[in-house]
N, C-alpha and C positions, 0 to 999 in steps of 0.2 A: 451966848449961844446962838443967835441969827447971825450974826456978824463972823461964827467960827464955822458956820455953815456953808455961807456962802464963799467965806473963803476958800475952804475943802473942795468946793464945786469947781470953780476960778481954778485952783492950782491941779487938780486932777483932769480937768481937761485941760490944761497946758502942757501936762506931763503926756496926755495920751497922743494929743495931736504933735508934739516934737518927735515925740517917739517914733509913729508914723511916719512924720515927713522926714527925720535923717534915719529910719533906715528899715527901708522898706526889703522885703524880701521879693527871692526871684518869681515866686506866685502874685505879687501885687503888680506886676507889669500889664496896662489892659491894651496895650497896642495886639496885632496879631491875627491870625487864621485860626478858628476853633470848629471842631465838627464833633457833632454826640448823636448820641440814638436815645431815646426815652418812651416809657411807658404811658398812653394816657387814656385817661379816665374820663369819659364824656357822657353830657348829659343835652341831647334836642327838644328840641319843642318846635311843633307845626301850629299853625294856624292859616284855615282854609277860608276862603269863599264858600263851600259847601256848609258850615256851621265850623266845623272842626278844629278841636283845641286837645292838643295831646303830645303826649312827652314821650321819649324814649332812650335807654342806658346804652352806650359801647364801650368796651377794652378794646384800644388797637396799638398800633407799635407807629414811631415817628421818627425821623430822622432831620436833624437841621446842621445848617454851617451857617459861618458871618465872619465877616473881617472887622475887626475894632481900628478906630483912628483914637488916638489918644492927645485929647485938646488940652488937658492936664494932666500933673500926677492922678488927679481923681477922678476924672470924667472923661468918658469917652463917647463917642458915636460910631453903631456898627453897620453895614448892610449886611442882610441876611435873607436866607433862603430854607423853608421846611417843607417835609411831606409826611402825608399819614397814609400810612397803608389802612385796608379792610373799609367795610361798611359803617358809617356812622346813622345811627337810628335817629328820626325826629319822631315818630308816633304814627298814629293812623287817621286816615279820612275817615270821615259818617260810613262811608259803606266799606270800610271794613280793611282798605288800600292802604299798606304801610309805605312811608318818604323815608327813604334812605338818601346818603350820600357816599360816594367812590374818590377816588384821585385827588384827595383834596391837598392844594398847592399852597403857599403864601409867599408875597415878597414883603420883608420886613425892613422897620428902620426900627433901630434899637440904642436908645440912650442907657449909660452905663455910668453907675457909680461906687467906688470904692468905698465900703463902711470901714474897712480895715484894709489891713495886707494881704487876708485868705478870702472874704467875704464882700461881694459887688452883687447890688442890688441894680435889676434894670428893667426898664422898663419896654413896650412892645405897640407898634402901631404897623398894621399889615392888610395889604391887598391880599385878598384871598379867593381862589378859585376851586370847582369842582365839579364833578357830574352827579345831580339829583336826577333820583327814578324813583317809580312806583313799582309795587311789588307785581302787578298784575301784570309787569313785560310790556307794556305798550306806551308808557310815558315816561320820557327821561329829557331834560335839559340841562345844559352848562350854566352854572351858575355864577355869580361874582357878589363879592364882599366886603367887610371892612372887620377888622378885628383890634382889638384891645388890650398888653396883656402887661403881667407884672408878672416878677420872679427873682430868686435869690439864688447866685452862684455860689458856693466855696470849693476853693482852690486846695487840692490834697495836698500839692508839690508845684512844684511850676510849671508842670504841664496839666497831671490829671486833675479832674474837677466834677463833682455834683452840683445837679443843680435841681428846682424846682420851680414850677411856675402855676400861674393861672391865665387863661385866656378867652375873653366873650369874642363870638364870632355872630356878626349881624348879616346876615345875605339880603341882596335884593329880591323883591315879590318876583316870583317865578311862574308861569303860567303853562298847564302841560297839557297835552293832547287831547285830554278829557274835558279840556273847559274849566279844571280847578285851578285856581290861582294861589299861590302858599307863601306865607312868610315862615321864612325858616331862621332861627337860631340856636346856639352852640354855646353851655360853659364847659371848657375843656379846663381839666388838673391834670398837670404832667410832672414825672420825676424821671429824672434820667441821670446818664454818665458820659464823661464827653472827654476831649483830649486837645490842649490848646499848644501851638506850633510855636 
């Protein structure tokens, strides 16, 4: 029974691999330019030198674009950029002043692996930039950080796709004019639609 099970698994794996290698559909081509839009659901957190530790939630929209170079039939490296609209909430300081960020954009390196003809798994390493501010209207500062992401793309045909992703964004500590030094981080869940040229 054990030998039969092992033989079945091996034969099934070989069949799937040969079917993928021998007959990829147009949607499986990893090279090319793509552009998309997505809804973002984020949870930000602030920790500051005044003893603050709080969080905030936001729903925003984003756009993204990238170009992929296929290094093998099942692996590609992409360079991309993304921009997120709206204010991202990070919570409030101990004195009640809220911290937010807007004009968030990133430059991304995106490795992609084709799981099948239609499904792709991708990672993301990002250099992130934005403008952090406080609700008292007197404190603002440009911030930079690093992001790490993971996502999946489903090709609906050779051009149209849907994708979902998760990103963890960690920003460098920022000191505002009111004297508070804040540590900001953000968990971002996204789902979107795009077009591959």
